[in-house]
C-alpha positions as a Markdown table, in Angstrom:
| # | Residue | x | y | z |
|---|---|---|---|---|
| 1 | Met | 136.1 | 128.2 | 112.7 |
| 2 | Val | 139.7 | 128.8 | 110.4 |
| 3 | Asp | 140.8 | 132.2 | 110.2 |
| 4 | Tyr | 142.0 | 131.8 | 106.5 |
| 5 | Ser | 143.1 | 135.6 | 106.2 |
| 6 | Lys | 145.6 | 134.8 | 109.2 |
| 7 | Ile | 146.6 | 132.3 | 107.9 |
| 8 | Leu | 147.5 | 134.3 | 104.4 |
| 9 | Gln | 149.6 | 136.5 | 106.2 |
| 10 | Asn | 152.7 | 133.7 | 105.4 |
| 11 | Leu | 151.9 | 134.5 | 101.8 |
| 12 | Glu | 156.1 | 135.2 | 100.5 |
| 13 | Phe | 154.8 | 136.4 | 96.9 |
| 14 | Phe | 152.0 | 136.5 | 94.0 |
| 15 | Asn | 153.3 | 137.0 | 90.1 |
| 16 | Ile | 151.0 | 137.6 | 87.4 |
| 17 | Ser | 152.7 | 137.3 | 84.1 |
| 18 | Thr | 152.9 | 135.8 | 80.8 |
| 19 | Asp | 156.2 | 133.6 | 79.1 |
| 20 | Ser | 158.5 | 136.5 | 78.3 |
| 21 | Phe | 157.9 | 139.2 | 81.4 |
| 22 | Thr | 156.2 | 140.5 | 84.9 |
| 23 | Ile | 152.6 | 142.2 | 84.7 |
| 24 | Phe | 152.5 | 142.3 | 88.6 |
| 25 | Glu | 154.3 | 141.6 | 91.7 |
| 26 | Trp | 153.0 | 141.8 | 94.6 |
| 27 | Lys | 154.7 | 141.2 | 98.3 |
| 28 | Pro | 154.4 | 141.4 | 101.7 |
| 29 | Pro | 155.8 | 144.8 | 103.3 |
| 30 | Lys | 159.1 | 145.0 | 103.8 |
| 31 | Ser | 160.3 | 142.3 | 101.1 |
| 32 | Tyr | 163.2 | 142.5 | 99.2 |
| 33 | Lys | 163.4 | 138.8 | 98.4 |
| 34 | Ser | 163.6 | 137.8 | 94.0 |
| 35 | Tyr | 161.6 | 135.1 | 93.4 |
| 36 | Ile | 162.8 | 135.1 | 89.1 |
| 37 | Leu | 164.6 | 131.2 | 88.6 |
| 38 | Asp | 161.6 | 130.0 | 90.8 |
| 39 | Leu | 159.9 | 132.2 | 87.6 |
| 40 | Asn | 160.8 | 130.6 | 85.4 |
| 41 | Ile | 161.0 | 127.6 | 86.9 |
| 42 | Val | 157.0 | 127.6 | 86.1 |
| 43 | Lys | 157.4 | 129.1 | 83.1 |
| 44 | Lys | 158.8 | 126.0 | 81.1 |
| 45 | Asn | 155.5 | 124.5 | 82.1 |
| 46 | Pro | 153.9 | 124.5 | 78.9 |
| 47 | Thr | 150.0 | 122.5 | 80.7 |
| 48 | Ser | 147.2 | 124.7 | 81.2 |
| 49 | Asn | 144.2 | 124.4 | 83.5 |
| 50 | Ile | 146.6 | 122.5 | 85.9 |
| 51 | Phe | 147.8 | 123.1 | 89.1 |
| 52 | Phe | 151.2 | 122.9 | 89.9 |
| 53 | His | 153.0 | 122.5 | 93.2 |
| 54 | Ile | 157.0 | 122.9 | 94.4 |
| 55 | Phe | 158.4 | 122.2 | 97.6 |
| 56 | Lys | 161.2 | 124.1 | 98.0 |
| 57 | Gly | 162.6 | 123.6 | 101.4 |
| 58 | Glu | 161.3 | 126.3 | 104.2 |
| 59 | Met | 158.2 | 126.8 | 100.9 |
| 60 | Lys | 155.3 | 125.9 | 98.5 |
| 61 | Ile | 154.6 | 127.3 | 95.0 |
| 62 | Val | 151.8 | 127.4 | 93.3 |
| 63 | His | 151.5 | 128.1 | 89.9 |
| 64 | Ile | 148.2 | 128.1 | 86.8 |
| 65 | Arg | 148.4 | 128.5 | 83.0 |
| 66 | Leu | 145.3 | 130.3 | 82.4 |
| 67 | Lys | 145.4 | 131.5 | 78.8 |
| 68 | Asn | 147.8 | 133.5 | 78.0 |
| 69 | Leu | 149.0 | 134.3 | 81.8 |
| 70 | Ile | 150.9 | 132.0 | 84.9 |
| 71 | Tyr | 149.2 | 132.5 | 88.1 |
| 72 | Thr | 151.9 | 132.4 | 91.0 |
| 73 | Ala | 151.4 | 131.9 | 94.1 |
| 74 | Gly | 154.7 | 131.5 | 97.0 |
| 75 | Ser | 153.8 | 130.9 | 101.0 |
| 76 | Asn | 156.0 | 129.4 | 104.0 |
| 77 | Asn | 155.0 | 125.6 | 104.7 |
| 78 | Glu | 152.1 | 126.0 | 107.5 |
| 79 | Val | 149.9 | 127.1 | 103.9 |
| 80 | Gln | 148.5 | 124.0 | 103.0 |
| 81 | Phe | 148.3 | 123.8 | 98.8 |
| 82 | Gln | 144.7 | 123.7 | 98.3 |
| 83 | Leu | 144.2 | 127.9 | 100.1 |
| 84 | Leu | 146.7 | 128.5 | 98.3 |
| 85 | Glu | 144.8 | 127.5 | 94.2 |
| 86 | Ala | 142.1 | 129.2 | 96.1 |
| 87 | Leu | 143.8 | 132.4 | 96.8 |
| 88 | Ile | 144.8 | 131.7 | 92.5 |
| 89 | Glu | 141.3 | 131.8 | 91.4 |
| 90 | Gln | 139.9 | 135.2 | 93.7 |
| 91 | Val | 143.2 | 137.0 | 92.2 |
| 92 | Ser | 142.5 | 135.8 | 88.5 |
| 93 | Val | 138.6 | 136.1 | 88.6 |
| 94 | Val | 138.9 | 139.9 | 90.1 |
| 95 | Phe | 142.3 | 140.9 | 87.6 |
| 96 | Asn | 140.8 | 139.7 | 85.0 |
| 97 | Glu | 136.9 | 141.6 | 86.7 |
| 98 | Ile | 139.6 | 145.2 | 86.4 |
| 99 | Tyr | 141.8 | 144.9 | 83.5 |
| 100 | Asp | 141.0 | 144.0 | 79.8 |
| 101 | Ile | 143.7 | 142.1 | 79.3 |
| 102 | Glu | 144.1 | 139.5 | 76.5 |
| 103 | Ser | 143.8 | 143.2 | 74.3 |
| 104 | Tyr | 146.8 | 144.6 | 76.5 |
| 105 | Ile | 148.9 | 141.3 | 75.3 |
| 106 | Lys | 147.9 | 141.0 | 72.1 |
| 107 | Tyr | 148.7 | 144.3 | 71.0 |
| 108 | Asp | 152.0 | 144.6 | 73.5 |
| 109 | Asn | 152.5 | 148.0 | 74.3 |
| 110 | Phe | 152.0 | 149.0 | 77.4 |
| 111 | Ser | 153.2 | 149.7 | 80.5 |
| 112 | Thr | 153.3 | 147.2 | 83.8 |
| 113 | Ser | 152.8 | 150.1 | 86.5 |
| 114 | Met | 149.5 | 150.3 | 84.9 |
| 115 | Phe | 148.8 | 147.3 | 87.5 |
| 116 | Ser | 150.1 | 149.2 | 89.8 |
| 117 | Ser | 147.8 | 149.5 | 91.9 |
| 118 | Phe | 146.5 | 145.6 | 91.8 |
| 119 | Lys | 148.0 | 145.4 | 95.2 |
| 120 | Glu | 145.2 | 147.1 | 97.0 |
| 121 | Glu | 143.4 | 145.0 | 95.5 |
| 122 | Ile | 145.3 | 141.7 | 97.0 |
| 123 | Asp | 145.3 | 143.1 | 100.3 |
| 124 | Lys | 141.6 | 143.4 | 100.1 |
| 125 | Ile | 141.8 | 139.6 | 99.4 |
| 126 | Ile | 143.4 | 138.5 | 102.4 |
| 127 | Ser | 142.3 | 140.0 | 104.4 |
| 128 | Asn | 138.5 | 139.7 | 103.6 |
| 129 | Phe | 139.1 | 136.2 | 103.0 |
| 130 | Asn | 137.0 | 134.8 | 105.1 |
| 131 | Ser | 133.8 | 136.2 | 103.9 |
| 132 | Leu | 134.7 | 134.7 | 100.4 |
| 133 | Asn | 133.4 | 131.7 | 101.3 |
| 134 | Cys | 136.0 | 130.0 | 98.6 |
| 135 | Val | 137.1 | 127.1 | 101.0 |
| 136 | Arg | 136.1 | 124.5 | 103.6 |
| 137 | Asp | 138.4 | 123.2 | 107.3 |
| 138 | Leu | 137.1 | 119.1 | 106.9 |
| 139 | Lys | 138.5 | 117.4 | 108.8 |
| 140 | Val | 140.6 | 113.7 | 108.8 |
| 141 | Pro | 141.1 | 110.8 | 110.7 |
| 142 | Cys | 145.2 | 110.2 | 110.4 |
| 143 | Met | 145.3 | 106.6 | 111.3 |
| 144 | Val | 149.7 | 107.5 | 111.5 |
| 145 | Cys | 149.2 | 110.5 | 113.4 |
| 146 | Asn | 146.3 | 108.9 | 115.3 |
| 147 | Gly | 144.3 | 112.5 | 115.0 |
| 148 | Ile | 142.6 | 114.9 | 113.5 |
| 149 | Leu | 143.8 | 117.0 | 110.8 |
| 150 | Ile | 141.9 | 120.0 | 110.0 |
| 151 | Val | 142.7 | 119.4 | 106.1 |
| 152 | Ile | 142.2 | 122.9 | 103.5 |
| 153 | Val | 139.2 | 121.9 | 100.4 |
| 154 | Lys | 138.9 | 124.5 | 98.0 |
| 155 | Arg | 135.4 | 124.7 | 97.5 |
| 156 | Ser | 135.8 | 124.4 | 93.3 |
| 157 | Phe | 137.5 | 121.7 | 94.0 |
| 158 | Ile | 134.5 | 119.5 | 95.8 |
| 159 | Glu | 131.5 | 121.9 | 93.3 |
| 160 | Asp | 133.2 | 120.9 | 89.1 |
| 161 | Ala | 134.1 | 117.5 | 90.4 |
| 162 | Glu | 132.3 | 115.1 | 87.4 |
| 163 | Ser | 131.5 | 111.8 | 90.0 |
| 164 | Tyr | 131.7 | 111.8 | 93.6 |
| 165 | Pro | 133.4 | 110.5 | 96.5 |
| 166 | Val | 136.0 | 112.8 | 95.3 |
| 167 | Pro | 139.3 | 111.7 | 95.7 |
| 168 | Leu | 142.2 | 114.1 | 97.3 |
| 169 | Val | 146.1 | 113.5 | 99.0 |
| 170 | Tyr | 147.3 | 115.0 | 101.4 |
| 171 | Asn | 150.7 | 115.0 | 103.0 |
| 172 | His | 151.9 | 115.4 | 106.1 |
| 173 | Lys | 155.4 | 114.8 | 108.3 |
| 174 | Gly | 156.2 | 112.2 | 105.5 |
| 175 | His | 152.9 | 110.1 | 105.1 |
| 176 | Ala | 149.7 | 110.6 | 102.8 |
| 177 | Ile | 146.5 | 109.9 | 102.7 |
| 178 | Leu | 144.1 | 109.7 | 100.7 |
| 179 | Cys | 140.6 | 111.0 | 101.6 |
| 180 | Phe | 137.5 | 110.2 | 99.5 |
| 181 | Ile | 135.0 | 113.6 | 99.8 |
| 182 | Asp | 131.5 | 113.5 | 99.6 |
| 183 | Lys | 129.5 | 116.5 | 97.5 |
| 184 | Asn | 128.3 | 117.4 | 101.2 |
| 185 | Tyr | 132.2 | 118.1 | 102.4 |
| 186 | Asp | 131.6 | 114.6 | 104.2 |
| 187 | Ile | 135.0 | 112.2 | 105.0 |
| 188 | Arg | 133.6 | 109.0 | 102.8 |
| 189 | Gly | 137.2 | 107.3 | 103.9 |
| 190 | Val | 140.4 | 108.0 | 104.4 |
| 191 | Glu | 143.6 | 105.0 | 102.7 |
| 192 | Leu | 147.1 | 105.6 | 103.5 |
| 193 | Val | 149.0 | 105.8 | 100.4 |
| 194 | Asn | 152.3 | 105.8 | 100.2 |
| 195 | Val | 154.4 | 108.7 | 98.0 |
| 196 | Thr | 157.2 | 108.0 | 95.2 |
| 197 | Gly | 158.6 | 111.3 | 93.2 |
């Protein structure tokens, strides 16, 4: 089994914000980097309930707008997008269990320092990620590499699917494959796909 907690040690930042300001930001110890420009790009996207992925050199950024909040996670390229999405989903659940954030935002009269202790919750989520059982690693054959790739898939992606098999595109070293995954997490087919952008 893959040690997801170890992979998530490659996390660069986690941000929870509104369109106007940052509510909470987590960074690894001794990190002084700023991601303000990245967050400004993320905030320009008004679409809700869809994960967006950004490749930025040696970094991957995932974000989603849920109700009035934008959740953003950034990591180095060692972390797969599905793992970052699963992390965001888990953090969102815990954050909303602890804080009645909708009330705070509605009255717009609160100090963001009240959320500083949430850093401990992020650390707990990362260190216990394997036990949360929210992702699976699948072995997928790649006809370009002539090998087997480990593809991380979040459980909600499969379990919340409207039909099966579920298609998933995986970018790998300049090419992409389309995997078809059934409800039992079995690979039902793999195709090479062309990518443009």
